[in-house]
MINU-835188 format. One record per residue: residue in three letters; x, y, z of N, C-alpha, C in turn. Coordinates in Angstrom, 1 decimal. Each point is the difference from the previous one (the first is absolute). Layout:
<pts>
+------+--------+---------+--------+---------+----------+--------+--------+---------+--------+
| type | n.east | n.north |   n.up | ca.east | ca.north |  ca.up | c.east | c.north |   c.up |
+------+--------+---------+--------+---------+----------+--------+--------+---------+--------+
|  ala |      X |       Y |      Z |       X |        Y |      Z |      X |       Y |      Z |
...
+------+--------+---------+--------+---------+----------+--------+--------+---------+--------+
</pts>
This chain:
<pts>
+------+--------+---------+--------+---------+----------+--------+--------+---------+--------+
| type | n.east | n.north |   n.up | ca.east | ca.north |  ca.up | c.east | c.north |   c.up |
+------+--------+---------+--------+---------+----------+--------+--------+---------+--------+
|  ile |   13.3 |     5.9 |    0.2 |     0.4 |     -1.0 |    1.0 |    0.6 |     0.8 |    1.2 |
|  phe |    0.7 |     1.1 |   -0.2 |     0.7 |      0.7 |    1.1 |   -0.8 |     1.2 |    0.5 |
|  glu |   -1.2 |     0.2 |   -0.4 |    -0.8 |      1.1 |    0.4 |   -0.6 |    -0.2 |    1.4 |
|  tyr |   -0.1 |     1.1 |    0.8 |    -0.5 |     -0.1 |    1.3 |   -1.3 |     0.8 |    0.2 |
|  asp |   -0.4 |     0.7 |   -1.0 |    -1.3 |      0.7 |    0.1 |   -1.1 |    -0.9 |   -0.3 |
|  leu |   -1.0 |    -0.2 |    0.9 |    -1.1 |     -1.0 |   -0.2 |   -0.8 |     0.3 |   -1.3 |
|  lys |   -0.4 |     1.3 |   -0.2 |    -0.8 |      0.3 |   -1.2 |    0.8 |    -0.2 |   -1.3 |
|  lys |    1.3 |     0.3 |    0.1 |     0.8 |     -0.1 |   -1.2 |    0.2 |    -1.5 |   -0.4 |
|  ile |    0.1 |    -0.9 |    1.1 |     0.2 |     -1.4 |   -0.3 |   -1.3 |    -0.5 |   -0.7 |
|  ile |   -1.1 |     0.4 |    0.5 |    -1.3 |     -0.5 |   -0.7 |   -0.1 |     0.6 |   -1.4 |
|  ala |    0.3 |     1.3 |   -0.1 |    -0.1 |      0.6 |   -1.3 |    1.0 |    -0.6 |   -1.0 |
|  leu |    1.2 |    -0.3 |    0.4 |     1.0 |     -0.7 |   -0.9 |   -0.4 |    -1.4 |   -0.3 |
|  ser |   -0.7 |    -0.7 |    0.9 |    -0.5 |     -1.3 |   -0.3 |   -1.1 |     0.1 |   -1.1 |
|  thr |   -0.7 |     1.1 |    0.0 |    -1.0 |      0.2 |   -1.1 |    0.7 |     0.0 |   -1.4 |
|  leu |    1.2 |     0.6 |    0.0 |     0.8 |      0.0 |   -1.3 |    0.4 |    -1.4 |   -0.4 |
|  ser |    0.3 |    -0.8 |    1.0 |     0.4 |     -1.4 |   -0.2 |   -1.2 |    -0.7 |   -0.7 |
|  gln |   -1.2 |     0.2 |    0.6 |    -1.2 |     -0.7 |   -0.6 |   -0.4 |     0.6 |   -1.3 |
|  leu |    0.2 |     1.3 |   -0.2 |    -0.2 |      0.5 |   -1.4 |    1.0 |    -0.6 |   -1.0 |
|  gly |    1.2 |    -0.3 |    0.5 |     0.9 |     -0.7 |   -0.9 |   -0.5 |    -1.4 |   -0.4 |
|  met |   -0.6 |    -0.6 |    1.0 |    -0.6 |     -1.3 |   -0.3 |   -1.1 |     0.1 |   -1.0 |
|  met |   -0.8 |     1.0 |    0.1 |    -1.1 |      0.3 |   -1.0 |    0.5 |     0.3 |   -1.4 |
|  met |    1.1 |     0.8 |    0.0 |     0.6 |      0.3 |   -1.3 |    0.7 |    -1.2 |   -0.6 |
|  phe |    0.5 |    -0.9 |    0.8 |     0.6 |     -1.3 |   -0.4 |   -1.1 |    -0.8 |   -0.7 |
|  ser |   -1.2 |     0.0 |    0.7 |    -1.1 |     -0.8 |   -0.5 |   -0.5 |     0.6 |   -1.4 |
|  ile |    0.0 |     1.3 |   -0.1 |    -0.4 |      0.6 |   -1.2 |    1.0 |    -0.3 |   -1.1 |
|  ser |    1.3 |     0.0 |    0.3 |     1.0 |     -0.3 |   -1.0 |   -0.1 |    -1.4 |   -0.5 |
|  leu |   -0.6 |    -0.9 |    0.8 |    -0.2 |     -1.4 |   -0.5 |   -1.3 |    -0.1 |   -0.8 |
|  gly |   -0.8 |     1.1 |   -0.1 |    -1.3 |      0.0 |   -0.7 |   -1.1 |    -0.5 |    0.9 |
|  leu |    0.2 |     0.0 |    1.3 |    -1.0 |     -0.5 |    0.9 |   -0.8 |     1.2 |    0.7 |
|  tyr |   -0.7 |     0.7 |   -0.9 |    -0.6 |      1.3 |    0.5 |   -1.1 |    -0.3 |    1.1 |
|  glu |   -0.8 |    -1.0 |   -0.2 |    -1.0 |     -0.3 |    1.0 |    0.6 |    -0.3 |    1.3 |
|  leu |    1.1 |    -0.7 |    0.0 |     0.7 |     -0.4 |    1.3 |    0.6 |     1.3 |    0.7 |
|  ala |    0.5 |     0.9 |   -0.8 |     0.5 |      1.3 |    0.5 |   -1.1 |     0.7 |    0.7 |
|  phe |   -1.2 |     0.1 |   -0.6 |    -1.2 |      0.7 |    0.6 |   -0.4 |    -0.8 |    1.2 |
|  phe |    0.0 |    -1.3 |    0.0 |    -0.4 |     -0.8 |    1.1 |    0.9 |     0.3 |    1.2 |
|  his |    1.3 |     0.0 |   -0.3 |     1.0 |      0.3 |    1.1 |   -0.2 |     1.5 |    0.5 |
|  leu |   -0.4 |     0.9 |   -0.9 |    -0.2 |      1.4 |    0.4 |   -1.2 |     0.0 |    1.1 |
|  leu |   -1.0 |    -0.8 |   -0.3 |    -1.2 |      0.0 |    0.9 |    0.4 |    -0.6 |    1.4 |
|  thr |    0.6 |    -1.1 |    0.0 |     0.3 |     -0.7 |    1.2 |    1.0 |     0.9 |    0.8 |
|  his |    1.0 |     0.5 |   -0.7 |     1.0 |      0.8 |    0.6 |   -0.6 |     1.3 |    0.6 |
|  ala |   -1.0 |     0.6 |   -0.6 |    -0.6 |      1.2 |    0.6 |   -0.6 |    -0.3 |    1.3 |
|  leu |   -0.6 |    -1.2 |    0.2 |    -0.6 |     -0.3 |    1.3 |    1.0 |    -0.2 |    1.1 |
|  phe |    1.0 |    -0.9 |   -0.2 |     0.9 |     -0.2 |    1.1 |    1.0 |     1.2 |    0.2 |
|  lys |    0.2 |     0.8 |   -1.0 |     0.9 |      1.1 |    0.2 |   -0.7 |     1.1 |    0.7 |
|  ala |   -1.4 |     0.2 |   -0.2 |    -0.8 |      0.9 |    0.8 |    0.1 |    -0.4 |    1.4 |
|  leu |   -0.1 |    -1.3 |    0.3 |     0.1 |     -0.5 |    1.4 |    1.3 |     0.3 |    0.6 |
|  leu |    1.1 |    -0.1 |   -0.8 |     1.3 |      0.3 |    0.5 |    0.1 |     1.5 |    0.4 |
|  phe |   -0.5 |     0.8 |   -0.9 |     0.1 |      1.5 |    0.3 |   -0.8 |     0.4 |    1.2 |
|  leu |   -1.2 |    -0.6 |    0.2 |    -0.9 |      0.3 |    1.1 |    0.7 |    -0.5 |    1.3 |
|  cys |    0.6 |    -1.2 |    0.0 |     0.7 |     -0.5 |    1.2 |    1.2 |     0.9 |    0.3 |
|  ala |    0.7 |     0.4 |   -1.0 |     1.2 |      0.9 |    0.2 |   -0.5 |     1.3 |    0.6 |
|  gly |   -1.1 |     0.5 |   -0.4 |    -0.5 |      1.3 |    0.5 |   -0.4 |    -0.2 |    1.5 |
|  ile |   -0.6 |    -1.1 |    0.4 |    -0.3 |     -0.3 |    1.4 |    1.3 |    -0.1 |    0.8 |
|  leu |    1.0 |    -0.7 |   -0.5 |     1.3 |     -0.1 |    0.7 |    0.6 |     1.4 |    0.2 |
|  ile |    0.0 |     0.8 |   -1.1 |     0.7 |      1.3 |    0.1 |   -0.8 |     0.9 |    1.0 |
|  his |   -1.3 |    -0.1 |    0.0 |    -0.8 |      0.8 |    0.9 |    0.2 |    -0.5 |    1.5 |
|  gly |    0.1 |    -1.3 |    0.1 |     0.2 |     -0.5 |    1.4 |    1.4 |     0.1 |    0.5 |
|  ala |    0.9 |     0.1 |   -0.9 |     1.4 |      0.1 |    0.5 |    0.5 |     1.4 |    0.1 |
|  gly |   -0.8 |     1.0 |    0.2 |     0.4 |      1.3 |    0.2 |    0.4 |     0.7 |   -1.3 |
|  asn |   -0.7 |    -0.3 |   -1.1 |     0.2 |      0.6 |   -1.3 |    1.4 |    -0.1 |   -0.6 |
|  thr |    0.7 |    -1.1 |    0.4 |     1.3 |     -0.3 |   -0.6 |   -0.2 |    -1.1 |   -1.1 |
|  gln |    0.8 |     0.1 |   -1.1 |    -0.1 |     -0.9 |   -1.1 |    1.3 |    -0.9 |    0.0 |
|  asp |    0.9 |     0.2 |    0.8 |     1.3 |     -0.7 |    0.0 |   -0.2 |    -1.4 |    0.7 |
|  ile |    0.1 |    -1.0 |   -0.7 |    -0.3 |     -1.4 |    0.5 |    1.1 |    -0.4 |    1.1 |
|  arg |    1.1 |     0.7 |    0.0 |     1.0 |     -0.3 |    1.0 |   -0.5 |     0.4 |    1.4 |
|  ser |   -0.9 |     1.0 |    0.1 |    -0.5 |      0.4 |    1.3 |   -1.3 |    -0.8 |    0.4 |
|  phe |   -0.4 |    -1.0 |   -0.8 |    -1.1 |     -0.8 |    0.3 |    0.4 |    -1.2 |    0.9 |
|  gly |    0.1 |    -1.2 |   -0.6 |     0.5 |     -1.1 |    0.8 |   -1.0 |    -0.5 |    1.0 |
|  gly |   -0.5 |    -1.2 |    0.0 |    -0.8 |     -0.6 |    1.0 |   -1.4 |     0.6 |    0.0 |
|  leu |   -0.5 |     0.5 |   -1.1 |    -1.3 |      0.6 |    0.0 |   -1.2 |    -1.0 |    0.0 |
|  ser |    0.4 |    -1.3 |   -0.2 |    -1.1 |     -1.0 |    0.0 |   -0.7 |    -0.1 |    1.4 |
|  leu |    0.7 |     0.4 |    1.0 |    -0.6 |      0.0 |    1.4 |   -1.0 |     1.1 |    0.1 |
|  asn |    0.2 |     1.2 |   -0.6 |    -0.9 |      1.1 |    0.1 |   -1.0 |     0.1 |   -1.0 |
|  phe |    0.2 |    -0.6 |   -1.2 |    -0.9 |      0.0 |   -1.1 |   -0.2 |    -1.5 |   -0.5 |
|  pro |   -0.7 |    -0.8 |    0.7 |    -0.1 |     -1.4 |   -0.4 |   -0.9 |    -0.2 |   -1.3 |
|  leu |   -1.1 |     0.8 |   -0.1 |    -0.8 |     -0.1 |   -1.1 |    0.6 |     0.5 |   -1.3 |
|  val |    0.7 |     1.2 |    0.1 |     0.7 |      0.6 |   -1.1 |    1.1 |    -0.9 |   -0.4 |
|  thr |    0.7 |    -0.7 |    0.9 |     1.1 |     -0.9 |   -0.3 |   -0.5 |    -1.1 |   -0.9 |
|  val |   -1.1 |    -0.6 |    0.4 |    -0.6 |     -1.1 |   -0.7 |   -0.4 |     0.4 |   -1.4 |
|  cys |   -0.7 |     1.2 |   -0.1 |    -0.5 |      0.4 |   -1.3 |    1.2 |     0.5 |   -0.9 |
|  met |    1.0 |     0.6 |    0.5 |     1.1 |      0.4 |   -0.8 |    0.8 |    -1.2 |   -0.5 |
|  asn |    0.2 |    -1.0 |    0.9 |     0.7 |     -1.2 |   -0.4 |   -0.8 |    -0.7 |   -1.1 |
|  leu |   -1.3 |     0.0 |    0.1 |    -0.8 |     -0.6 |   -1.0 |    0.2 |     0.7 |   -1.4 |
|  ala |    0.0 |     1.3 |    0.1 |     0.3 |      0.7 |   -1.3 |    1.4 |    -0.2 |   -0.5 |
|  asn |    1.0 |    -0.1 |    0.9 |     1.3 |     -0.3 |   -0.4 |    0.2 |    -1.4 |   -0.6 |
|  leu |   -0.7 |    -1.0 |    0.6 |     0.0 |     -1.3 |   -0.6 |   -0.7 |    -0.1 |   -1.3 |
|  ser |   -1.0 |     0.8 |   -0.2 |    -0.7 |      0.0 |   -1.3 |    0.9 |     0.7 |   -1.0 |
|  leu |    0.7 |     1.0 |    0.4 |     1.0 |      0.7 |   -0.9 |    1.0 |    -1.0 |   -0.5 |
|  cys |    0.5 |    -0.9 |    0.9 |     1.0 |     -0.9 |   -0.3 |   -0.5 |    -1.2 |   -0.9 |
|  gly |   -1.3 |    -0.1 |   -0.1 |    -0.6 |     -1.1 |   -0.8 |   -0.1 |    -1.3 |    0.7 |
|  val |   -0.3 |     0.0 |    1.3 |    -0.1 |     -1.2 |    0.8 |   -1.3 |    -0.7 |   -0.4 |
|  pro |    0.0 |    -1.3 |   -0.2 |    -1.2 |     -0.7 |   -0.6 |   -1.3 |     0.3 |    0.8 |
|  phe |   -1.0 |     0.1 |   -0.8 |    -1.4 |      0.2 |    0.4 |   -0.3 |     1.4 |    0.6 |
|  leu |    0.9 |     0.9 |   -0.2 |    -0.3 |      1.4 |    0.3 |   -0.2 |     0.7 |   -1.4 |
|  ala |   -0.5 |     1.3 |    0.1 |    -0.4 |      0.7 |   -1.3 |    1.2 |     0.1 |   -1.0 |
|  gly |    1.2 |     0.3 |    0.5 |     1.1 |      0.2 |   -0.9 |    0.5 |    -1.2 |   -0.7 |
|  phe |   -0.3 |    -1.2 |    0.7 |     0.4 |     -1.3 |   -0.6 |   -0.7 |    -0.2 |   -1.3 |
|  tyr |   -1.3 |     0.2 |   -0.1 |    -0.7 |     -0.3 |   -1.1 |    0.4 |     0.7 |   -1.3 |
|  ser |    0.4 |     1.3 |    0.2 |     0.5 |      0.7 |   -1.2 |    1.4 |    -0.1 |   -0.3 |
|  lys |    0.8 |     0.1 |    1.1 |     1.5 |     -0.1 |   -0.2 |    0.5 |    -1.3 |   -0.4 |
|  asp |   -0.5 |    -1.1 |    0.6 |     0.4 |     -1.3 |   -0.4 |   -0.4 |    -0.4 |   -1.4 |
|  leu |   -1.1 |     0.5 |   -0.4 |    -0.5 |     -0.3 |   -1.4 |    1.0 |     0.7 |   -1.0 |
|  ile |    0.4 |     1.3 |    0.3 |     0.9 |      0.7 |   -0.9 |    1.4 |    -0.8 |    0.0 |
|  val |    0.5 |    -0.5 |    1.1 |     1.2 |     -0.7 |    0.1 |   -0.1 |    -1.3 |   -0.8 |
|  glu |   -1.0 |    -0.7 |    0.2 |    -0.2 |     -1.3 |   -0.7 |   -0.1 |     0.1 |   -1.5 |
|  leu |   -0.8 |     1.0 |   -0.4 |    -0.1 |      0.2 |   -1.5 |    1.3 |     0.5 |   -0.6 |
|  ala |    0.8 |     0.8 |    0.8 |     1.3 |      0.4 |   -0.5 |    0.9 |    -1.2 |   -0.1 |
|  cys |   -0.1 |    -0.9 |    0.9 |     0.9 |     -1.2 |   -0.1 |   -0.5 |    -0.9 |   -1.1 |
|  gln |   -1.3 |    -0.1 |   -0.3 |    -0.5 |     -0.8 |   -1.0 |    0.4 |     0.5 |   -1.4 |
|  tyr |    0.1 |     1.4 |   -0.2 |     0.3 |      0.5 |   -1.2 |    1.5 |    -0.1 |   -0.3 |
|  ser |    0.8 |    -0.3 |    1.0 |     1.4 |     -0.2 |   -0.2 |    0.7 |     1.2 |   -0.7 |
|  trp |    0.1 |     1.1 |    0.7 |     0.6 |      1.2 |   -0.6 |    1.5 |     0.0 |    0.2 |
|  gly |    0.6 |    -1.0 |    0.4 |     1.4 |     -0.1 |    0.2 |    0.4 |     0.0 |    1.5 |
|  ile |    1.2 |    -0.5 |    0.3 |     0.4 |     -0.2 |    1.4 |    0.2 |     1.3 |    0.6 |
|  phe |    0.6 |     1.0 |   -0.7 |     0.3 |      1.3 |    0.6 |   -1.3 |     0.7 |    0.5 |
|  val |   -1.0 |     0.0 |   -0.9 |    -1.3 |      0.7 |    0.4 |   -0.6 |    -0.7 |    1.2 |
|  leu |    0.0 |    -1.4 |    0.0 |    -0.6 |     -0.7 |    1.1 |    0.8 |     0.2 |    1.3 |
|  leu |    1.3 |     0.1 |   -0.1 |     0.9 |      0.2 |    1.2 |   -0.3 |     1.4 |    0.6 |
|  met |   -0.1 |     1.0 |   -0.9 |    -0.3 |      1.3 |    0.5 |   -1.3 |     0.1 |    0.7 |
|  met |   -1.0 |    -0.7 |   -0.6 |    -1.3 |      0.0 |    0.6 |    0.0 |    -0.7 |    1.4 |
|  phe |    0.7 |    -1.1 |    0.1 |     0.1 |     -0.6 |    1.3 |    0.8 |     0.8 |    1.0 |
|  ile |    1.0 |     0.7 |   -0.4 |     0.8 |      0.9 |    0.9 |   -0.9 |     1.1 |    0.5 |
|  cys |   -0.8 |     0.6 |   -0.9 |    -1.0 |      1.0 |    0.4 |   -1.0 |    -0.5 |    1.0 |
|  leu |   -0.4 |    -1.2 |   -0.2 |    -1.0 |     -0.6 |    1.0 |    0.7 |    -0.2 |    1.3 |
|  ser |    1.2 |    -0.4 |    0.1 |     0.7 |     -0.2 |    1.2 |    0.3 |     1.3 |    0.7 |
|  leu |    0.2 |     1.1 |   -0.7 |     0.2 |      1.3 |    0.6 |   -1.2 |     0.5 |    0.6 |
|  thr |   -1.2 |    -0.3 |   -0.6 |    -1.3 |      0.4 |    0.6 |   -0.1 |    -0.6 |    1.4 |
|  val |    0.3 |    -1.3 |    0.1 |    -0.1 |     -0.7 |    1.2 |    1.0 |     0.6 |    1.0 |
|  leu |    1.2 |     0.4 |   -0.5 |     1.1 |      0.5 |    0.9 |   -0.5 |     1.3 |    0.7 |
|  tyr |   -0.4 |     0.9 |   -0.8 |    -0.4 |      1.3 |    0.7 |   -1.3 |    -0.1 |    0.8 |
|  ser |   -0.9 |    -0.9 |   -0.3 |    -1.2 |     -0.2 |    0.8 |    0.4 |    -0.7 |    1.3 |
|  val |    0.9 |    -0.9 |    0.0 |     0.4 |     -0.7 |    1.3 |    0.8 |     1.0 |    0.8 |
|  arg |    0.8 |     0.8 |   -0.6 |     0.7 |      1.1 |    0.7 |   -0.9 |     1.0 |    0.7 |
|  leu |   -1.0 |     0.4 |   -0.8 |    -1.0 |      0.9 |    0.6 |   -0.7 |    -0.6 |    1.2 |
|  thr |   -0.4 |    -1.2 |   -0.1 |    -0.7 |     -0.7 |    1.1 |    0.9 |    -0.1 |    1.2 |
|  tyr |    1.2 |    -0.4 |   -0.3 |     0.9 |     -0.2 |    1.2 |    0.3 |     1.3 |    0.7 |
|  leu |    0.4 |     1.0 |   -0.7 |     0.4 |      1.3 |    0.6 |   -1.2 |     0.6 |    0.7 |
|  ser |   -1.2 |    -0.2 |   -0.5 |    -1.2 |      0.7 |    0.5 |   -0.6 |    -0.7 |    1.2 |
|  phe |   -0.1 |    -1.4 |   -0.1 |    -0.8 |     -0.7 |    0.9 |    0.8 |    -1.0 |    0.9 |
|  ile |    1.0 |    -0.5 |   -0.5 |     0.7 |     -1.1 |    0.8 |    1.3 |     0.5 |    0.6 |
|  gly |    0.7 |     0.8 |   -0.7 |     1.3 |      0.5 |    0.4 |    0.1 |     0.7 |    1.4 |
|  pro |    1.2 |     0.3 |    0.4 |     0.1 |      0.7 |    1.3 |   -0.7 |     1.4 |    0.0 |
|  tyr |   -0.4 |     0.4 |    1.1 |    -0.7 |      1.3 |    0.2 |    0.9 |     1.1 |   -0.4 |
|  gly |   -0.4 |     0.9 |   -0.9 |     0.8 |      1.0 |   -0.5 |    0.1 |     1.3 |    0.8 |
|  gly |   -0.8 |     0.1 |    1.1 |     0.1 |      1.2 |    0.8 |   -1.1 |     1.0 |   -0.3 |
|  gly |   -0.8 |    -0.2 |   -1.0 |    -1.1 |      1.0 |   -0.2 |   -1.2 |    -0.2 |    0.9 |
|  thr |   -0.9 |     0.9 |    0.1 |    -1.2 |     -0.1 |    0.8 |   -1.1 |    -0.6 |   -0.9 |
|  ser |   -0.8 |    -0.9 |    0.7 |    -1.1 |     -0.6 |   -0.8 |   -1.2 |    -0.1 |    1.0 |
|  ile |   -1.1 |     0.3 |   -0.6 |    -1.3 |     -0.1 |    0.7 |   -0.9 |    -1.0 |   -0.7 |
|  ser |   -0.7 |    -0.8 |    0.7 |    -0.9 |     -1.0 |   -0.6 |   -1.5 |     0.5 |   -0.1 |
|  val |   -0.2 |     1.3 |    0.3 |    -1.4 |      0.6 |    0.0 |   -0.5 |    -0.1 |   -1.4 |
|  cys |    0.8 |     0.0 |   -1.1 |    -0.4 |      0.0 |   -1.3 |   -0.9 |    -1.2 |   -0.3 |
|  glu |    0.3 |    -1.2 |    0.6 |    -0.8 |     -1.2 |   -0.3 |   -1.4 |     0.1 |    0.6 |
|  ser |   -0.3 |     0.9 |    0.9 |    -1.3 |      0.1 |    0.5 |   -0.9 |     1.0 |   -0.8 |
|  asp |    0.6 |     0.6 |   -1.0 |    -0.7 |      0.9 |   -0.9 |   -0.6 |    -0.7 |   -1.2 |
|  tyr |   -1.3 |    -0.2 |    0.0 |    -0.6 |     -0.9 |   -1.0 |    0.1 |     0.7 |   -1.4 |
|  ser |    0.1 |     1.3 |    0.0 |     0.1 |      0.6 |   -1.3 |    1.3 |    -0.3 |   -0.7 |
|  leu |    1.0 |    -0.3 |    0.8 |     1.3 |     -0.4 |   -0.5 |    0.1 |    -1.5 |   -0.3 |
|  val |   -0.5 |    -0.8 |    1.0 |     0.2 |     -1.4 |   -0.1 |   -1.1 |    -0.7 |   -1.0 |
|  gly |   -1.2 |     0.6 |   -0.1 |    -1.0 |     -0.5 |   -0.8 |    0.4 |    -0.3 |   -1.5 |
|  pro |    0.6 |     1.1 |   -0.7 |     0.4 |     -0.3 |   -1.3 |    1.2 |    -1.0 |   -0.1 |
|  val |    0.8 |     0.0 |    1.0 |     1.1 |     -1.0 |    0.0 |   -0.5 |    -1.4 |    0.0 |
|  val |   -1.0 |    -0.2 |    0.8 |    -0.6 |     -1.4 |    0.1 |   -0.7 |    -0.4 |   -1.3 |
|  ile |   -0.7 |     1.0 |   -0.6 |    -0.7 |     -0.3 |   -1.2 |    1.0 |    -0.3 |   -1.1 |
|  leu |    1.1 |     0.8 |   -0.1 |     1.0 |     -0.2 |   -1.1 |    0.8 |    -1.3 |    0.3 |
|  ser |    0.1 |    -0.4 |    1.3 |     0.6 |     -1.3 |    0.3 |   -0.8 |    -1.2 |   -0.6 |
|  phe |   -1.3 |     0.2 |    0.2 |    -0.9 |     -1.1 |   -0.6 |    0.1 |     0.0 |   -1.5 |
|  thr |    0.1 |     1.1 |   -0.6 |     0.1 |      0.0 |   -1.5 |    1.4 |    -0.5 |   -0.4 |
|  ser |    1.0 |     0.2 |    0.8 |     1.3 |     -0.6 |   -0.3 |    0.0 |    -1.5 |    0.0 |
|  leu |   -0.9 |    -0.6 |    0.8 |    -0.2 |     -1.4 |    0.0 |   -0.8 |    -0.6 |   -1.1 |
|  val |   -1.1 |     0.7 |   -0.4 |    -0.9 |     -0.6 |   -0.9 |    0.0 |     0.6 |   -1.4 |
|  ser |    0.6 |     1.1 |   -0.2 |    -0.1 |      0.7 |   -1.3 |    0.7 |    -0.8 |   -1.1 |
|  gly |    1.1 |    -0.7 |    0.3 |     0.8 |     -0.7 |   -1.0 |   -0.9 |    -1.0 |   -0.7 |
|  pro |   -0.6 |    -1.0 |    0.7 |    -0.8 |     -1.0 |   -0.8 |   -1.3 |     0.6 |   -0.6 |
|  ile |   -0.6 |     1.0 |    0.7 |    -1.2 |      0.6 |   -0.6 |    0.3 |     0.7 |   -1.3 |
|  leu |    1.0 |     0.9 |    0.0 |     0.4 |      0.7 |   -1.2 |    0.5 |    -0.9 |   -1.1 |
|  ser |    0.6 |    -1.1 |    0.4 |     0.5 |     -1.0 |   -0.9 |   -1.1 |    -0.7 |   -0.7 |
|  trp |   -1.1 |    -0.3 |    0.7 |    -1.1 |     -0.7 |   -0.6 |   -0.8 |     1.0 |   -0.9 |
|  leu |    0.0 |     1.3 |    0.4 |    -0.7 |      1.0 |   -0.8 |    0.8 |     0.3 |   -1.3 |
|  asn |    1.3 |     0.1 |    0.1 |     0.8 |      0.4 |   -1.2 |    0.3 |    -1.1 |   -0.9 |
|  phe |    0.1 |    -1.2 |    0.5 |     0.4 |     -1.2 |   -0.8 |   -1.0 |    -1.1 |    0.2 |
|  pro |   -1.1 |     0.0 |   -0.7 |    -1.0 |     -1.1 |    0.3 |    0.5 |    -1.3 |   -0.4 |
|  ala |    0.9 |    -0.1 |   -1.0 |     0.5 |     -1.3 |   -0.5 |    1.4 |    -0.2 |    0.7 |
|  pro |    0.3 |    -1.2 |    0.5 |     1.3 |     -0.2 |    0.6 |    1.1 |     0.0 |   -1.0 |
|  val |    1.2 |     0.4 |    0.5 |     1.2 |      0.0 |   -0.9 |    0.8 |    -1.2 |    0.4 |
|  leu |    0.4 |    -0.8 |   -1.0 |     0.8 |     -1.2 |    0.2 |    1.5 |     0.5 |   -0.1 |
|  ile |    0.8 |    -0.3 |    1.0 |     1.4 |      0.3 |    0.0 |    0.8 |    -1.2 |    0.2 |
|  phe |    0.9 |    -0.3 |   -0.9 |     0.8 |     -1.2 |    0.1 |    1.5 |     0.4 |    0.2 |
|  leu |    0.5 |    -0.3 |    1.2 |     1.3 |      0.4 |    0.4 |    0.8 |    -1.2 |    0.6 |
|  pro |    1.3 |     0.0 |   -0.2 |     0.8 |     -0.9 |    0.8 |   -0.1 |     0.3 |    1.5 |
|  val |    0.2 |    -1.0 |    0.8 |    -0.2 |      0.1 |    1.5 |    0.9 |     1.2 |    0.6 |
|  phe |    1.2 |     0.1 |   -0.5 |     0.9 |      1.0 |    0.6 |   -0.5 |     1.4 |   -0.3 |
|  leu |   -0.6 |     0.2 |   -1.2 |    -0.5 |      1.3 |   -0.3 |   -1.3 |     0.3 |    0.8 |
|  lys |   -0.8 |    -1.1 |    0.1 |    -1.3 |      0.1 |    0.7 |    0.2 |     0.5 |    1.5 |
|  trp |    1.1 |    -0.6 |    0.6 |     0.3 |      0.4 |    1.4 |    0.9 |     1.2 |    0.1 |
|  gly |    0.5 |     0.5 |   -1.2 |     0.9 |      1.1 |    0.1 |   -0.5 |     1.3 |    0.7 |
|  ala |   -1.2 |     0.4 |   -0.4 |    -0.5 |      1.2 |    0.6 |   -0.2 |    -0.2 |    1.5 |
|  leu |   -0.5 |    -1.1 |    0.4 |    -0.2 |     -0.2 |    1.5 |    1.3 |    -0.1 |    0.7 |
|  phe |    1.1 |    -0.6 |   -0.7 |     1.3 |     -0.1 |    0.7 |    0.6 |     1.4 |    0.1 |
|  phe |    0.0 |     0.8 |   -1.0 |     0.6 |      1.4 |    0.1 |   -0.8 |     0.8 |    0.9 |
+------+--------+---------+--------+---------+----------+--------+--------+---------+--------+
</pts>
């Protein structure tokens, strides 16, 4: 949460998602852990590519305190990176939602105890916290004084893979879900648990 190095933030968020996969394996949901691994690989690759473009365009600095207001210089990368961040947070109908929400709902249905569920919801909220912090300090916050050039967005060898991975972050969730789970899973939860993941 208090890290300022852009690549370290994304790398540490990978540990958070690996924790989610291990949590799924501990519940015996091996297929869901693999499903989350696949969807996570797509939007995390998008995050790293966007980070590379930002670092290259910001004079090879990785400190997000020197970014600030990059949405004006990098509008396409801003949209793509925010799409990947929202998918990481499990926003509905993005790739991360289909795997992450299913893990959360099945964990709630198995009723592993209030402590386990509370820790899971706290971890979900921490993911949202560092993702929003990264977006604010990089794109919305005050200008940090670093140099930035927008020539990177005119290079199709950089932007092309980012656009392709953005598309996969949108559609890979339902497609992989239909391929991995041909039969629908019925989940019966109280309303407050059903809305819990979205609330946190």
